[in-house]
Each structure stands twice: as C-alpha cells, then as structure tokens.
C-alpha positions as CSV (number, residue, x, y, z in Angstrom):
1,M,133.7,115.4,104.1
2,T,135.0,115.1,107.7
3,G,134.8,112.1,109.6
4,T,131.6,113.3,111.6
5,E,130.1,114.0,108.5
6,Q,130.5,110.8,107.1
7,R,129.4,109.1,110.3
8,L,126.1,111.1,110.5
9,A,125.7,110.2,106.6
10,A,125.8,106.5,107.5
11,I,123.5,106.8,110.2
12,R,120.9,108.5,107.9
13,G,121.4,105.9,105.1
14,D,120.7,106.9,101.8
15,A,118.1,109.5,102.3
16,P,119.1,113.4,102.1
17,P,119.4,115.2,105.2
18,K,116.2,116.6,106.5
19,R,116.3,120.3,106.9
20,H,115.8,122.1,110.1
21,N,113.3,125.1,110.4
22,A,112.4,127.4,113.3
23,R,109.9,125.0,114.6
24,T,112.4,122.0,114.6
25,I,115.0,124.0,116.1
26,A,112.7,125.2,118.9
27,A,111.8,121.9,119.5
28,L,115.5,120.9,120.3
29,T,115.4,122.9,123.3
30,G,112.5,120.8,124.9
31,N,114.6,118.0,125.9
32,P,118.3,118.9,125.7
33,G,119.8,116.1,127.7
34,C,118.6,113.5,125.3
35,T,121.6,111.9,123.4
36,R,119.3,110.0,121.0
37,R,117.6,113.1,119.8
38,A,120.5,115.2,119.3
39,V,122.1,112.8,117.2
40,L,119.4,111.7,115.0
41,D,118.6,115.6,114.4
42,G,122.5,116.2,113.9
43,A,122.2,113.5,111.4
44,G,119.1,114.7,109.6
45,V,117.3,111.7,110.2
46,D,113.4,111.7,108.8
47,K,112.2,111.0,112.3
48,P,108.6,110.8,111.1
49,A,109.3,108.2,108.5
50,L,111.6,106.4,111.2
51,A,108.8,106.5,113.8
52,E,106.3,104.9,111.3
53,R,108.7,102.4,110.2
54,I,109.2,100.8,113.8
55,G,105.2,100.9,114.4
56,F,105.2,104.1,116.5
57,P,103.9,106.8,114.3
58,A,103.9,110.4,115.6
59,R,100.6,111.4,116.4
60,F,101.1,115.5,116.6
61,G,101.5,118.4,114.0
62,Q,99.4,121.3,112.5
63,S,96.1,120.6,111.1
64,R,95.3,122.2,107.6
65,F,92.6,123.9,109.5
66,A,94.8,125.6,111.9
67,I,97.5,126.3,109.0
68,T,94.6,127.9,106.7
69,R,93.4,129.8,109.7
70,G,96.8,131.2,110.5
71,N,97.4,132.0,106.9
72,T,94.1,134.0,107.0
73,F,94.9,135.9,110.0
74,E,98.4,136.7,109.0
75,A,97.2,138.2,105.6
76,Q,94.4,140.3,107.5
77,V,97.1,141.8,110.0
78,K,99.5,142.7,106.9
79,A,96.8,144.2,104.6
80,D,97.0,147.8,103.2
81,G,100.8,147.8,103.4
82,G,100.9,146.9,107.1
83,A,99.4,150.1,108.2
84,E,97.4,148.3,111.1
85,L,100.2,146.2,111.9
86,L,102.5,149.1,112.0
87,R,100.4,150.9,114.6
88,L,100.1,147.8,116.8
89,V,103.5,147.3,116.7
90,A,104.6,151.1,117.6
91,E,101.9,151.3,120.2
92,R,103.2,148.1,122.0
93,L,106.8,149.4,122.0
94,G,105.6,152.8,123.5
95,V,106.9,155.0,120.7
96,P,104.9,157.2,118.5
97,V,103.2,155.7,115.3
98,P,105.3,156.8,112.0
99,A,103.7,158.7,109.5
100,A,105.5,156.5,106.9
101,A,107.2,153.2,106.8
102,H,108.8,151.2,104.0
103,W,107.2,147.7,103.4
104,T,109.5,145.3,101.8
105,D,108.3,142.0,100.8
106,L,111.0,139.5,100.9
107,G,108.8,136.1,100.3
108,G,108.4,134.2,97.6
109,G,110.9,132.7,95.2
110,D,112.8,129.1,95.4
111,D,116.3,130.3,95.5
112,L,116.8,130.3,99.1
113,A,120.3,131.6,99.2
114,D,119.5,134.3,96.7
115,R,116.8,135.5,99.3
116,A,119.1,135.2,102.0
117,R,121.6,137.4,100.5
118,R,119.1,140.1,99.5
119,S,117.4,140.1,102.9
120,A,121.0,140.6,104.5
121,T,121.6,143.5,102.2
122,L,118.3,145.3,102.9
123,L,118.3,144.6,107.0
124,T,121.7,146.0,107.2
125,E,121.1,148.9,105.0
126,A,118.0,149.5,107.5
127,L,120.1,149.8,110.5
128,P,119.1,152.7,112.9
129,P,121.2,155.8,112.8
130,T,124.3,155.5,115.1
131,G,123.5,156.6,118.6
132,S,119.9,155.6,118.6
133,H,120.5,152.3,120.2
134,S,119.6,151.9,123.8
135,D,119.8,149.0,126.2
136,E,116.5,150.0,127.7
137,P,113.5,148.1,127.4
138,A,111.7,148.7,123.9
139,G,109.1,151.0,125.6
140,A,111.8,153.3,126.6
141,G,113.4,153.6,123.2
142,E,113.6,157.0,121.4
143,P,111.3,157.5,118.7
144,S,112.8,157.2,115.1
145,P,114.6,160.3,114.0
146,V,112.9,162.9,111.6
147,G,113.2,161.8,108.1
148,E,113.9,158.2,109.0
149,P,110.8,156.2,108.5
150,A,110.2,152.9,110.0
151,A,111.0,149.8,107.8
152,L,108.9,146.7,107.7
153,F,110.5,143.5,106.2
154,D,107.7,140.7,105.4
155,H,109.3,137.1,105.4
156,P,112.9,138.0,105.4
157,M,115.1,135.0,104.9
158,L,117.8,134.5,107.6
159,G,120.2,131.6,108.5
160,L,121.7,129.8,111.4
161,A,124.1,126.8,111.4
162,V,122.7,123.6,113.2
163,A,125.2,120.7,113.5
164,G,127.2,122.0,110.8
165,Q,124.2,122.5,108.3
166,R,123.1,126.0,107.2
167,V,119.4,126.3,108.0
168,H,117.0,129.0,106.3
169,L,114.7,130.6,108.5
170,E,111.6,132.9,107.7
171,P,110.1,135.0,110.4
172,D,106.9,136.6,109.9
173,L,107.9,140.1,110.1
174,V,111.1,142.4,111.0
175,A,110.5,146.1,112.0
176,A,113.3,148.3,111.9
177,R,113.7,151.8,113.1
178,L,111.1,151.6,115.9
179,G,112.7,152.7,119.1
180,G,115.9,152.8,117.4
181,R,116.1,148.8,117.1
182,F,115.2,145.7,115.1
183,H,112.3,143.8,116.5
184,V,111.0,140.5,115.4
185,V,107.2,140.3,115.0
186,E,105.5,137.0,115.2
187,I,101.8,136.4,113.9
188,K,100.0,133.5,115.5
189,S,96.3,132.6,115.2
190,F,95.8,131.2,118.9
191,P,93.7,133.6,120.7
192,V,94.6,135.7,123.9
193,I,91.6,135.6,126.1
194,D,91.1,138.2,128.9
195,G,94.8,139.1,128.5
196,Q,95.8,135.4,128.8
197,A,97.0,132.9,126.1
198,D,97.5,129.1,126.1
199,P,100.8,128.4,128.3
200,A,102.1,125.8,126.0
201,K,101.3,127.6,122.7
202,L,102.9,130.7,124.3
203,A,106.1,129.1,125.4
204,A,106.5,127.3,121.9
205,A,106.0,130.9,120.1
206,A,108.6,132.4,122.6
207,V,111.3,129.8,121.5
208,Q,110.6,130.0,118.1
209,S,110.9,133.7,118.2
210,A,114.1,133.6,120.2
211,V,115.4,131.3,117.1
212,Y,114.7,134.1,114.7
213,V,116.4,136.9,117.2
214,L,119.3,135.0,117.4
215,A,119.4,134.4,113.5
216,L,119.3,137.9,112.9
217,R,121.7,139.0,115.6
218,E,124.4,136.5,113.9
219,L,123.6,138.2,110.8
220,L,124.4,141.7,112.3
221,T,127.6,140.4,113.8
222,A,128.7,138.7,110.6
223,R,128.7,142.3,108.8
224,G,130.6,143.9,111.8
225,H,127.5,145.7,113.6
226,D,126.1,145.4,117.3
227,P,124.2,142.2,117.8
228,H,122.2,144.0,120.4
229,L,120.6,146.2,117.8
230,V,118.1,143.2,117.7
231,S,115.8,143.6,120.7
232,H,115.4,140.7,123.1
233,E,111.7,141.7,123.2
234,V,109.5,140.4,120.5
235,V,106.2,141.6,119.6
236,L,103.5,138.8,119.4
237,V,100.4,139.5,117.2
238,S,97.2,137.3,118.1
239,P,93.6,137.7,117.7
240,R,91.8,139.1,120.9
241,D,89.5,137.1,122.8
242,F,87.0,135.2,120.4
243,S,87.2,137.7,117.5
244,N,89.7,138.2,114.7
245,A,90.7,141.7,115.8
246,P,94.5,141.6,116.4
247,V,96.1,142.6,119.6
248,A,100.0,142.9,120.2
249,H,102.0,141.8,123.2
250,L,105.8,141.8,124.1
251,L,107.6,138.7,124.9
252,D,111.0,138.6,126.7
253,V,112.9,136.0,125.0
254,R,116.3,136.4,126.9
255,R,116.0,133.1,128.7
256,Q,114.9,131.3,125.6
257,L,118.1,132.9,123.8
258,L,120.3,131.2,126.3
259,V,118.4,127.9,125.9
260,V,118.6,127.8,122.2
261,R,122.2,128.9,121.9
262,R,123.2,126.1,124.4
263,Q,121.6,123.5,122.2
264,L,123.0,124.8,119.2
265,D,126.3,124.6,120.7
266,R,125.5,121.1,122.0
267,M,124.8,119.9,118.0
268,D,128.1,121.5,117.1
269,R,129.9,119.1,119.4
270,L,128.4,115.9,117.8
271,D,131.7,114.2,117.4
272,T,131.8,114.2,121.1
273,L,128.3,112.6,121.2
274,L,129.2,110.1,118.7
275,V,131.9,108.6,120.6
276,D,129.6,106.8,122.9
277,V,127.4,105.7,120.1
278,P,128.0,102.1,118.6
279,A,129.7,102.0,115.3
280,D,127.1,100.2,113.6
281,F,124.3,102.4,115.0
282,T,121.7,103.0,112.1
283,A,118.6,105.1,111.6
284,D,117.9,104.8,108.1
285,P,114.3,104.3,107.6
286,A,114.6,101.7,105.1
287,A,116.2,99.4,107.1
288,D,114.4,96.5,108.7
289,P,112.3,97.5,111.4
290,A,113.4,95.2,114.1
291,I,117.0,96.2,113.3
292,L,116.0,99.9,113.7
293,A,114.4,99.4,116.9
294,A,117.0,97.4,118.5
295,S,119.6,99.9,117.2
296,L,117.7,102.9,118.7
297,T,117.8,101.3,122.1
298,R,121.4,101.2,122.1
299,V,121.6,105.1,122.2
300,P,120.3,106.6,125.3
301,A,117.2,108.7,125.5
302,R,115.7,110.8,128.3
303,Y,111.9,110.4,127.9
304,A,109.6,112.6,129.7
305,P,105.7,113.1,129.0
306,D,106.1,116.4,127.3
307,C,108.2,114.8,124.7
308,L,104.9,113.5,123.1
309,A,104.1,117.1,122.1
310,S,107.6,117.8,120.4
311,C,109.3,114.8,119.3
312,E,108.3,112.4,116.6
313,L,110.0,109.3,118.4
314,A,108.1,109.9,121.8
315,Y,105.7,106.9,121.5
316,F,108.5,104.5,120.9
317,C,110.7,106.1,123.7
318,R,107.5,105.8,126.1
319,H,107.2,102.2,125.1
320,E,110.7,101.8,126.0
321,A,110.6,103.5,129.3
322,R,107.7,101.5,130.5
323,G,108.4,100.8,134.4
324,Q,110.9,103.6,134.6
325,T,110.2,106.6,136.8
326,G,111.2,109.0,134.2
327,A,108.0,108.1,132.1
328,L,106.1,109.8,134.9
329,G,107.9,113.1,134.3
330,R,111.0,115.0,135.5
331,P,109.7,116.3,138.6
332,V,108.9,112.7,139.8
333,R,112.3,111.3,138.7
334,E,114.1,114.1,140.5
335,A,112.1,113.8,143.4
336,L,112.9,110.1,143.8
337,G,116.4,111.0,143.7
338,G,117.8,108.8,140.9
339,I,115.8,105.8,141.5
340,A,114.7,104.6,138.1
341,D,112.7,101.7,138.4
342,V,109.2,101.9,139.6
343,D,109.3,98.4,141.0
344,E,111.9,99.5,143.1
345,V,110.1,102.5,144.3
346,L,107.2,100.6,145.1
347,A,109.4,98.1,147.4
348,L,111.1,100.9,149.2
349,A,107.4,102.2,149.8
350,G,106.5,98.9,151.0
351,G,109.2,98.8,153.8
352,E,112.1,97.1,152.0
353,T,115.4,97.3,153.7
354,V,117.7,100.0,152.1
355,T,121.5,99.4,152.4
356,D,122.4,102.3,150.1
357,P,123.0,105.4,152.2
358,E,122.1,107.6,149.1
359,R,118.6,106.0,148.9
360,A,117.8,106.1,152.5
361,E,116.2,109.6,152.5
362,A,114.1,108.5,149.4
363,A,113.2,105.4,150.9
364,A,112.1,107.2,154.2
365,L,110.1,109.8,152.2
366,L,108.2,106.9,150.1
367,R,107.4,104.9,153.3
368,T,105.9,108.1,154.6
369,A,104.1,108.8,151.3
370,A,102.9,105.3,151.5
371,R,101.4,105.4,155.1
372,L,99.6,108.8,154.4
373,R,98.0,107.3,151.4
374,A,96.8,104.2,153.5
375,D,95.5,106.5,156.3
376,A,93.5,108.6,153.7
377,L,92.0,105.5,151.8
378,A,91.1,104.2,155.2
379,T,89.3,107.5,156.4
380,A,87.6,107.7,153.0
C-alpha cells in the first residue's frame, strides 16, 4: 500500500471504500474545483452516511417508482431480441436497418471481473472491418458490409480507474458495426415532449454516457485498437411525449468527454491535493459528529446551489457557506469579482469607501445596482 493509499484509508476509517459507478463519476464533474469532494470521493468515503452522522442528511436520489418505471421501459425497448431498438438506432444513425443482428446478453452474474473479461473479448471480436471507420458524424457513416450483421451487447461490463481504484461500469447497450463504429446506447425513462427533454436530466444523461464512451475507448486502446472506433455520438432512447412509445436522439458528448477526463486526471493526483489537507483530517462516519463537522471545515469546499442535486454533503456545505456570495451561485460570485462576504457586498452597495483598486469597479457596479433598485421601488 502506497503512502497516498494509507492516507486515504486513514481518512475513511474502518469502513471499506465505497465504489463508484457511472452516476457518481458523472457527479464528480459537477463541481471540479471542490477539494473537499475530491478528497472524500478519492478516499471512497460513504458520503450519505457521513452527511447523516453530522446532521445534514442528503435529500436527493432516485425514487423506487422512478427505478421501476425505468426498468419497465428498458425491458419494453429491448423486447424481441432488440428488434425495435435496432431499428430505432439504425434510423437515427442514418444507416440501413440490418437484416440481422447478433444479440449478446452480458448482464447477470456476481463475478464482475469475469463479466468484464468476457465483455472485453466479445466487444473486440465485434470490431468493424478495417477501413470502415470514419471520422464523419454517425449519419455519414457507411452501412455495415454485406455478411457483417450488426451486434448488440446488452449490459456489457466496462471499467475505468478512479483515484487508483478499478470501477466497473455497465451501460444499457453497446451497438457495433452500425455505420462502421461502436455506439453507446442509453435508455432513459424521462419523456421527450415536443422534441424537448428536461435540460437537467438531459445534461446528466450526456455526462453519464460520456463516462461509458471513455471506458469503451480505453478498452480498445488497451487492446491495441483505435479508440475513435467508439463514436462520440451517443444514442439516447426515451419515451415520446406522454406515451411509452420509444424515440431515439443523438447526443454529441465530446465536451463531456473532456470534462470527465480532466476530473479523473485530477483524482489521480490526490497526493498533490492531500498536501494541503490537515494530517489529522478524518471523515470516518463512526467518529464523533462534532469532530467530523469540525474536521470537514478544515478542507476547502466550493459550494454552489447546484451542488444540492449532486452531492450528499451539499446541505452541510450550504450551512457552512451562509453569508458568503458563493451560496448565491457561481454567476453571482464571479460577477462580484471575488468579494466573498455578503455583508461586504451590502456595505459597498451602501457607499462604503473602497481602498482596494481591484474592488473599485465591483463597488461602482454595486452602487449603481443599489440606486436602480431604489428608483424602481420608489416608482412602484
């Protein structure tokens, strides 16, 4: 065990490290500048248990109803050996619907390492023929050569390294030999109404899909193949309008790939982050709540309101950030030019003298805003 691994184990306490999945990896990208979260996730701390212990329990997560609805919709889409799913994917990619497709179910079983090995073997065996790869968008790809039926892999097991730990990932489906490339297919139960989906859910699906694309590209790279045989365009299958009829859309996840890769690289440099973390820092959920809370405040966080939807410690961090401009959101914090304290902002808006030239511009804007607000209230 390396020095960094020993340090992370000490932070975590006696509890085993909590394993990441595609959702938690995607959530890491929501606030990449937060040292507190990077350290806790790198150590594999059970953040829900930690938040409960210090009196600020998490208030988000998938409901049982949503999970059941999602499973039902996925089973419907994959029925009959994925015939309807194959048609949806092929038509969305702009290629002819293959007359035949090999369906391989890689789900089930408790031995994750064995599933990962089998998935890696079968996926690489399904590589498109040499010369069929194109860097053009999916719709411009060539149809699969005659005699090369499409291949659909149900719940293959992929992997990524996160802070030195191997994480197993399970996309809904991977389609091969459609347009000469691999395509990740994500099946979500949130509806697309009049061609529009909920922006937050769509953004989360894009980041999660990017995690799968990255994992599949790393698999091909490790086996000596071109990683760009995995398309950056993901096929999202969702219910159309208020029915259960499935509809497919393309998501371009190139930007999300860059964000995920950057955050994973940061997690791999935890030894650098740990230099500024106090030697006695602990996040062991079994420790005294008062000690835990005091310990957490010694590692800098970067709270923003959108943390409430993705981080289990968000309510603690919000309480801690009370009176700080960061609690009002990143746009407000950035617009105020680094003024961190709300009381200082109000004082500057009220006309307090500014000696720091770097704050002079922000102070002038605040005074103008205060005057406009007063005029508007007077007019009303």
